[in-house]
C-alpha positions as CSV (number, residue, x, y, z in Angstrom):
1,V,-11.6,-9.6,15.3
2,T,-9.2,-9.2,18.2
3,K,-5.7,-10.8,18.0
4,G,-6.8,-13.5,20.4
5,Q,-9.9,-14.2,18.3
6,F,-7.8,-14.5,15.2
7,I,-5.7,-17.2,16.8
8,E,-8.8,-19.0,18.1
9,M,-10.3,-18.9,14.6
10,A,-7.1,-20.4,13.2
11,R,-7.2,-23.1,15.9
12,E,-10.9,-23.9,15.2
13,S,-10.1,-24.6,11.6
14,G,-8.0,-27.6,12.7
15,K,-5.5,-26.8,10.0
16,F,-2.5,-25.8,12.2
17,D,-0.5,-27.6,14.8
18,E,0.4,-25.9,18.1
19,E,3.8,-24.9,16.9
20,S,2.4,-23.1,13.9
21,L,-0.3,-21.4,16.1
22,E,2.3,-20.2,18.6
23,F,4.4,-18.8,15.8
24,Q,1.4,-16.9,14.4
25,K,0.6,-15.6,17.8
26,R,4.1,-14.2,18.3
27,I,4.0,-12.5,14.9
28,V,0.6,-11.0,15.5
29,D,1.5,-9.7,18.9
30,A,4.5,-7.9,17.5
31,S,2.8,-6.8,14.2
32,G,1.4,-3.5,15.2
33,L,-2.2,-4.6,14.5
34,G,-5.0,-3.8,16.9
35,D,-8.1,-5.7,18.0
36,E,-10.6,-4.4,15.4
37,T,-9.3,-5.6,12.1
38,Y,-11.5,-7.6,9.6
39,V,-11.1,-11.2,8.4
40,P,-13.6,-13.4,6.6
41,R,-15.4,-16.0,8.8
42,T,-14.3,-18.7,6.3
43,I,-10.8,-18.9,7.8
44,A,-12.3,-20.7,10.8
45,S,-13.9,-23.3,8.6
46,R,-12.5,-26.9,8.6
47,T,-13.1,-27.1,4.9
48,N,-11.1,-25.3,2.1
49,C,-11.8,-21.6,2.2
50,S,-9.6,-20.8,-0.9
51,T,-12.4,-21.3,-3.3
52,M,-13.7,-19.1,-6.2
53,K,-17.1,-18.9,-4.5
54,E,-15.7,-17.6,-1.2
55,G,-13.3,-15.3,-3.0
56,R,-16.1,-13.7,-5.1
57,E,-18.3,-13.3,-2.0
58,E,-15.6,-11.6,0.0
59,A,-14.6,-9.4,-3.0
60,A,-18.2,-8.4,-3.6
61,M,-18.7,-7.5,0.0
62,V,-15.9,-4.9,0.2
63,I,-16.0,-3.7,-3.4
64,F,-19.7,-2.9,-3.6
65,G,-19.6,-1.3,-0.1
66,A,-16.8,1.0,-1.2
67,L,-18.5,1.9,-4.6
68,D,-21.9,2.5,-3.0
69,E,-20.3,5.0,-0.7
70,L,-18.3,6.6,-3.5
71,F,-21.3,7.1,-5.7
72,Q,-23.4,8.5,-2.8
73,K,-20.7,11.0,-1.7
74,T,-19.9,12.2,-5.2
75,R,-23.5,12.2,-6.4
76,I,-22.6,10.6,-9.8
77,R,-24.3,7.7,-11.4
78,A,-22.5,4.5,-12.2
79,K,-23.5,5.0,-15.9
80,D,-21.5,8.3,-15.9
81,V,-18.2,6.4,-15.4
82,G,-16.2,6.0,-18.6
83,I,-13.1,4.4,-17.3
84,L,-12.9,1.6,-14.7
85,V,-9.6,0.2,-13.3
86,V,-9.6,-2.6,-10.7
87,N,-6.6,-4.1,-9.0
88,C,-6.5,-7.3,-6.9
89,S,-3.2,-9.1,-6.8
90,I,-4.0,-12.7,-6.2
91,F,-7.7,-13.3,-6.7
92,N,-8.3,-13.1,-10.4
93,P,-11.5,-14.9,-11.5
94,T,-13.1,-15.2,-14.9
95,P,-15.3,-13.1,-15.5
96,S,-13.0,-10.5,-13.9
97,L,-13.7,-8.3,-10.9
98,S,-14.1,-5.4,-13.2
99,A,-16.8,-7.3,-15.2
100,M,-18.5,-8.2,-11.9
101,I,-18.7,-4.5,-11.1
102,I,-20.0,-3.6,-14.5
103,N,-22.7,-6.3,-14.2
104,H,-23.7,-5.3,-10.7
105,Y,-24.1,-1.5,-11.4
106,K,-25.3,-2.0,-15.1
107,M,-22.6,0.3,-16.3
108,R,-22.6,1.5,-19.9
109,G,-21.5,-0.7,-22.8
110,N,-18.6,1.5,-24.1
111,I,-16.8,1.7,-20.7
112,L,-13.0,1.2,-20.8
113,S,-12.4,-1.4,-18.2
114,F,-9.1,-2.9,-16.9
115,N,-8.4,-5.6,-14.3
116,L,-4.8,-5.6,-12.9
117,G,-3.6,-8.8,-11.2
118,G,-0.4,-10.1,-9.6
119,M,1.1,-6.7,-9.0
120,G,1.2,-6.7,-5.2
121,C,0.6,-4.0,-2.6
122,S,1.8,-1.1,-4.8
123,A,-0.8,-1.9,-7.5
124,G,-3.1,0.9,-6.3
125,I,-0.6,3.5,-7.6
126,I,-0.1,1.5,-10.8
127,A,-3.9,1.5,-11.3
128,L,-3.9,5.2,-10.7
129,D,-1.2,5.7,-13.3
130,L,-3.3,3.7,-15.9
131,A,-6.4,5.8,-15.1
132,R,-4.5,9.0,-15.5
133,D,-3.2,7.9,-18.9
134,M,-6.6,6.9,-20.0
135,L,-8.1,10.2,-18.9
136,Q,-5.4,12.0,-20.9
137,A,-6.5,10.1,-24.0
138,N,-10.2,10.4,-23.3
139,P,-11.3,14.0,-22.4
140,N,-14.4,15.0,-20.4
141,N,-14.6,11.7,-18.5
142,F,-14.8,10.1,-15.1
143,A,-12.5,7.3,-14.0
144,V,-12.9,5.0,-11.0
145,V,-10.0,3.1,-9.5
146,V,-10.9,0.2,-7.1
147,S,-8.1,-1.3,-5.0
148,T,-8.6,-4.4,-2.9
149,E,-7.3,-7.9,-1.9
150,T,-9.0,-11.0,-0.6
151,V,-7.9,-12.7,2.6
152,G,-9.7,-16.0,2.5
153,Y,-8.6,-16.9,-1.0
154,N,-5.0,-16.3,0.0
155,W,-5.2,-18.2,3.3
156,Y,-2.3,-20.6,3.9
157,P,-3.2,-23.6,6.0
158,G,0.3,-25.2,6.2
159,R,3.4,-25.1,8.5
160,D,6.0,-23.2,6.4
161,R,6.8,-20.2,8.5
162,S,7.7,-18.0,5.6
163,M,4.2,-18.6,4.2
164,L,2.4,-18.2,7.5
165,I,3.6,-14.6,7.8
166,P,1.0,-13.1,5.3
167,N,-1.8,-14.8,7.3
168,C,-0.8,-12.6,10.3
169,F,-0.7,-9.2,8.5
170,F,-3.2,-9.2,5.7
171,R,-6.8,-8.1,6.5
172,M,-10.0,-7.2,4.5
173,G,-10.3,-3.8,3.0
174,C,-11.1,-1.9,-0.2
175,S,-10.9,1.7,-1.6
176,A,-12.7,3.4,-4.5
177,V,-11.4,6.6,-5.9
178,L,-13.0,9.0,-8.5
179,L,-10.9,10.9,-10.9
180,S,-12.1,13.5,-13.4
181,N,-10.7,15.6,-16.2
182,R,-13.9,17.6,-16.8
183,R,-13.4,21.4,-16.4
184,R,-16.7,21.8,-14.5
185,D,-15.5,19.4,-11.8
186,F,-12.4,21.6,-10.9
187,P,-14.2,23.7,-8.2
188,R,-15.3,20.6,-6.2
189,A,-12.2,18.5,-6.6
190,K,-10.3,17.8,-3.4
191,Y,-6.9,17.0,-4.8
192,R,-4.9,17.4,-8.0
193,L,-2.5,14.6,-9.0
194,E,0.9,16.1,-9.4
195,H,3.4,13.3,-10.0
196,I,3.6,9.5,-10.2
197,V,7.0,7.8,-10.0
198,R,7.3,4.0,-10.5
199,T,10.3,1.8,-9.8
200,H,10.5,-1.8,-10.8
201,K,13.4,-4.0,-9.7
202,G,12.2,-7.2,-11.4
203,A,15.3,-7.5,-13.6
204,D,17.2,-8.6,-10.5
205,D,16.5,-12.2,-9.5
206,R,16.7,-11.5,-5.7
207,S,14.2,-8.7,-6.0
208,F,11.9,-10.8,-8.2
209,R,11.7,-13.6,-5.6
210,Q,11.0,-11.4,-2.5
211,L,7.2,-12.0,-2.4
212,H,6.0,-14.8,-4.6
213,F,4.1,-18.0,-4.9
214,P,6.7,-20.8,-5.3
215,P,6.2,-23.1,-8.2
216,Q,6.2,-26.1,-5.8
217,E,3.8,-26.8,-2.9
218,D,5.1,-27.2,0.6
219,E,5.7,-30.6,2.2
220,Q,1.9,-30.8,2.8
221,R,1.1,-29.9,-0.8
222,F,-0.2,-26.5,0.1
223,K,0.5,-23.3,-1.8
224,G,1.1,-19.9,-0.2
225,L,2.7,-16.5,-0.5
226,K,6.3,-16.8,0.5
227,V,8.1,-13.9,2.2
228,S,11.9,-13.7,1.8
229,R,14.3,-12.8,4.7
230,E,15.9,-10.2,2.4
231,L,12.7,-8.2,2.0
232,M,13.9,-5.2,4.1
233,E,17.2,-4.9,2.2
234,I,15.5,-5.3,-1.2
235,G,12.8,-2.8,-0.3
236,G,15.4,-0.3,0.9
237,D,17.2,-0.5,-2.5
238,A,13.9,0.0,-4.4
239,L,13.0,3.0,-2.2
240,K,16.4,4.6,-2.8
241,T,15.9,4.4,-6.5
242,N,12.4,5.7,-6.3
243,I,13.2,8.8,-4.2
244,T,16.2,9.5,-6.3
245,T,13.9,10.0,-9.2
246,L,11.2,11.7,-7.2
247,G,13.5,14.1,-5.4
248,P,14.2,16.5,-8.3
249,L,10.4,16.8,-8.9
250,V,9.4,17.8,-5.4
251,L,12.4,18.9,-3.3
252,P,13.4,22.6,-2.8
253,V,16.5,23.7,-4.8
254,S,18.5,24.0,-1.6
255,E,18.0,20.3,-0.7
256,Q,18.8,19.2,-4.2
257,L,22.1,21.1,-4.1
258,L,23.0,19.6,-0.8
259,F,22.2,16.1,-2.1
260,F,24.2,16.7,-5.3
261,M,27.2,18.1,-3.5
262,T,27.3,15.2,-1.1
263,L,27.3,12.8,-4.0
264,I,30.3,14.6,-5.5
265,K,32.1,14.7,-2.2
266,R,31.5,11.0,-1.6
267,Y,32.7,10.2,-5.1
268,F,36.1,12.0,-4.8
269,I,36.8,11.2,-1.2
270,G,35.8,7.6,-1.8
271,G,38.3,7.4,-4.6
272,K,41.0,8.8,-2.4
273,K,40.3,6.2,0.3
274,E,40.5,3.5,-2.3
275,G,43.9,4.8,-3.5
276,G,45.3,5.2,0.1
277,R,43.7,2.6,2.3
278,N,46.0,3.4,5.3
279,G,44.9,7.1,5.5
280,G,42.2,7.8,8.1
281,S,40.3,5.7,10.5
282,N,37.3,3.6,9.7
283,S,35.0,5.8,11.8
284,S,36.2,9.0,9.9
285,R,35.7,7.3,6.6
286,S,32.2,6.2,7.5
287,S,31.3,9.7,8.7
288,I,32.7,11.3,5.5
289,L,31.1,8.8,3.2
290,K,27.7,8.8,4.9
291,P,25.1,9.7,2.3
292,Y,23.0,12.8,2.7
293,I,19.3,12.1,3.3
294,P,17.2,14.9,1.9
295,D,14.6,16.4,4.2
296,Y,11.3,15.3,2.6
297,K,9.4,17.2,5.2
298,L,10.3,20.3,3.2
299,A,8.5,18.8,0.2
300,F,5.4,17.3,1.8
301,E,3.1,18.1,4.6
302,H,1.6,14.6,4.8
303,F,2.9,11.1,4.4
304,C,0.8,8.0,3.5
305,V,3.3,5.1,3.6
306,H,1.9,1.6,2.9
307,A,1.0,0.1,6.2
308,S,2.7,-3.3,5.7
309,S,4.1,-4.0,9.2
310,K,5.4,-2.2,12.3
311,R,9.0,-3.2,11.5
312,V,8.8,-1.8,7.9
313,L,7.4,1.5,9.2
314,D,10.0,1.8,11.9
315,E,12.8,1.3,9.3
316,L,11.3,3.8,6.9
317,Q,11.0,6.4,9.6
318,R,14.7,5.9,10.5
319,N,16.0,6.0,7.0
320,L,13.9,9.0,5.8
321,E,14.4,10.8,9.2
322,L,10.6,11.3,9.6
323,S,8.8,12.2,12.8
324,D,6.2,10.1,14.7
325,E,3.6,12.6,13.5
326,N,4.6,12.1,9.9
327,L,3.9,8.4,10.2
328,E,0.9,8.7,12.5
329,A,-1.6,7.9,9.7
330,S,0.3,4.9,8.6
331,R,0.7,3.4,12.1
332,M,-2.9,4.1,13.1
333,T,-4.1,2.5,9.8
334,L,-2.0,-0.6,10.5
335,H,-3.4,-0.8,14.1
336,R,-7.1,-0.2,13.1
337,F,-7.4,-2.0,9.8
338,G,-4.2,-4.1,9.4
339,N,-2.3,-4.5,6.1
340,T,-5.1,-4.1,3.6
341,S,-2.6,-4.3,0.7
342,S,-3.0,-1.7,-2.1
343,S,-5.9,0.1,-0.4
344,S,-4.0,1.0,2.8
345,I,-2.7,4.3,1.5
346,W,-6.3,5.4,1.0
347,Y,-7.3,4.5,4.5
348,E,-4.3,6.7,5.6
349,L,-5.6,9.6,3.5
350,A,-9.0,9.1,5.0
351,Y,-7.5,9.3,8.5
352,L,-5.9,12.6,7.7
353,E,-9.2,13.9,6.3
354,A,-11.1,12.7,9.4
355,K,-8.6,14.5,11.6
356,E,-9.0,17.7,9.5
357,K,-5.3,17.9,9.0
358,I,-5.3,18.7,5.3
359,R,-5.4,22.4,4.3
360,R,-5.4,24.1,0.9
361,G,-2.1,23.8,-0.9
362,D,-0.8,20.9,1.3
363,R,1.1,18.1,-0.5
364,V,0.5,14.5,0.2
365,W,3.1,11.7,-0.6
366,Q,1.6,8.2,-1.1
367,L,4.4,5.6,-1.0
368,A,3.7,1.9,-1.6
369,F,5.8,-1.3,-2.0
370,G,4.9,-4.5,-3.8
371,S,6.0,-7.8,-5.2
372,G,8.2,-7.8,-8.3
373,F,9.9,-5.9,-6.5
374,K,8.2,-2.5,-7.0
375,C,8.2,0.9,-5.2
376,N,5.8,3.5,-6.4
377,S,5.0,7.1,-5.4
378,A,2.1,9.4,-6.0
379,V,2.1,13.1,-5.1
380,W,-1.2,15.0,-4.6
381,K,-1.8,18.7,-3.9
382,S,-4.9,19.7,-1.9
383,M,-7.2,22.1,-3.7
384,R,-9.0,23.2,-0.6
385,R,-9.2,22.7,3.1
386,I,-10.7,19.3,3.8
387,R,-13.4,19.5,6.4
388,K,-14.4,16.5,8.5
389,P,-16.4,14.2,6.2
390,T,-19.9,12.9,7.1
391,S,-18.9,9.4,5.7
392,N,-15.5,8.0,6.5
393,P,-14.2,4.6,7.8
394,W,-12.6,6.3,10.8
395,L,-15.6,8.3,12.2
396,H,-16.9,5.7,14.6
397,C,-13.5,5.2,16.3
398,L,-11.7,8.5,15.6
399,E,-11.7,9.7,19.3
400,R,-9.5,6.7,20.2
401,Y,-6.7,7.7,17.8
402,P,-3.8,8.3,17.9
403,Q,-2.8,5.8,20.5
404,P,0.6,4.4,21.5
405,L,1.6,1.1,19.8
């Protein structure tokens, strides 16, 4: 749908007053989303679209589509899969989505299946971490990781602006990834998983409440996902913790030494400034105490940063001192598909593959944020040059990208 069609669908539902519609229009216009994102038709319905029936139909549509393509491309049978991990944050029916997949594909009875819920947009990397652990404990196996989120089931029909924001960003999408620890699959593998670093700030009350369903309904007795005004600050703190752990694993020694020396310098000079407050101007203090930002472009050739919103991507680019080219995949994914939650980092990797940008030995950094508050990183190394695939979500529109936003 186009941005205009999205607002018209919201108007047709009869659930929003003009003030709420105008607010959503302003958010969508500044969001970085384009005019080809996907939403379920049910959001235009005058009846309740947040039902189990609608949620299952939407989930089945995107999940089975992704898995059909995965099995076709990899030429493996569903019965060959020994480990299945599914993550969907808000829609968690009984039987689970993993059980729905097993039933649909008639997968084997001894499959190790897991269904992760409530873990936000960074759950794709958490699911990946679980699949890796299960593969380490179960040799000679295939693992499939499915990441998705439903839009209709999470649709908020009220007037609370902090709950209307997710309506404007989240769109339909799904990814399915095949992992293997079988020796004979090594020659045809595209990537090797190098590192996973997970950061959880849930012990802090402010971080815990950044993205959450409040225990009480709004004044109209509707429930919705609430976005805090402090989200950028909390996200920045989680990112700092995550990259501090990731840095020693991936950065060249020269960058690690510079970062460590800057920390020591800030510690001692900061102490002197505390002891003698009248010494030096404020500007000189800030320049001396400015933290050193390691050059992550020396560690990675490609960046897949969760495409949550234009503002978040702009802030990340500024803080990590990345180029427009580094964030091209993220911005184009946001424009073409919107915020598809935990699957967005895989749409970004698909963009890099479609553009034939990945060569043998290249390192890819996937970075995602989620409720709780969590910040998770996955690092991949390309095992070969990735040629333009015959099946890819970008192929029908690739010639139009990149484009200015």
